[in-house]
C-alpha positions in Angstrom: 171.4 121.0 81.7 171.0 122.4 78.2 170.3 120.2 75.2 173.8 121.0 73.9 175.3 119.8 77.3 173.1 116.7 77.2 174.3 115.9 73.7 177.9 116.3 74.6 177.5 113.9 77.6 175.6 111.4 75.5 178.2 111.4 72.8 181.0 110.9 75.3 179.2 107.9 76.8 178.5 106.4 73.4 182.2 106.8 72.4 183.4 105.2 75.7 181.0 102.3 75.2 182.2 101.8 71.6 185.8 101.8 72.8 184.9 99.2 75.4 183.3 97.0 72.8 186.3 97.3 70.5 188.7 96.4 73.3 186.6 93.4 74.4 186.3 92.3 70.8 190.1 92.4 70.5 190.6 90.4 73.7 188.1 87.7 72.5 189.8 87.6 69.1 193.2 87.0 70.6 191.8 84.2 72.8 190.1 82.6 69.7 193.2 82.8 67.6 195.2 81.2 70.4 192.8 78.3 70.8 192.5 77.9 67.0 196.3 77.8 66.6 196.6 75.2 69.3 194.0 73.0 67.5 195.1 73.9 64.0 196.1 71.2 61.5 199.4 72.5 60.1 199.0 70.4 56.9 195.6 71.9 56.1 196.3 75.4 57.3 200.1 76.2 57.3 199.6 79.9 58.1 198.7 80.7 61.7 195.5 82.4 62.6 195.7 86.0 63.8 193.3 88.0 66.0 192.1 89.8 62.8 190.7 86.5 61.6 188.3 86.5 64.6 187.4 90.1 65.1 183.7 90.9 64.9 184.0 94.6 64.8 185.5 95.9 61.6 186.5 99.5 60.8 185.4 100.9 57.5 188.5 102.5 56.0 186.6 105.4 54.4 184.2 106.2 57.2 186.2 105.0 60.2 183.0 103.6 61.8 182.9 100.3 63.5 180.2 98.0 62.2 178.8 94.8 63.5 176.5 92.7 61.4 174.8 89.3 62.0 176.3 88.0 58.8 179.8 89.0 60.0 179.3 87.2 63.3 177.8 84.1 61.5 180.8 84.0 59.2 183.2 84.1 62.2 181.3 81.3 63.9 181.4 79.2 60.6 185.2 79.7 60.4 185.6 78.6 64.0 183.4 75.5 63.6 185.4 74.6 60.4 188.7 75.0 62.2 187.7 72.7 65.0 186.5 70.0 62.6 182.8 70.5 63.2 180.0 70.8 60.7 178.3 74.1 59.6 175.0 74.3 61.3 173.5 77.0 59.1 171.2 76.1 56.3 
């Protein structure tokens, strides 16, 4: 196997893994939005949650690269805790 062949195989595997992560993120976001809407207080939040409200992987419009950050995950967790009536555990 030449270095060029190895690189092609590696890039294909990385792309497949990224697609798997994005698909799993979408499924988790749909489940979270469903649970959040079931427990949503309509008076406090009249607009329903969507899967976009709970996605961890965001695509940058200019670069078209998916990015995951600890801050993004923490913000989603804070939103979930606030939705369910809990208190924010971060300091």
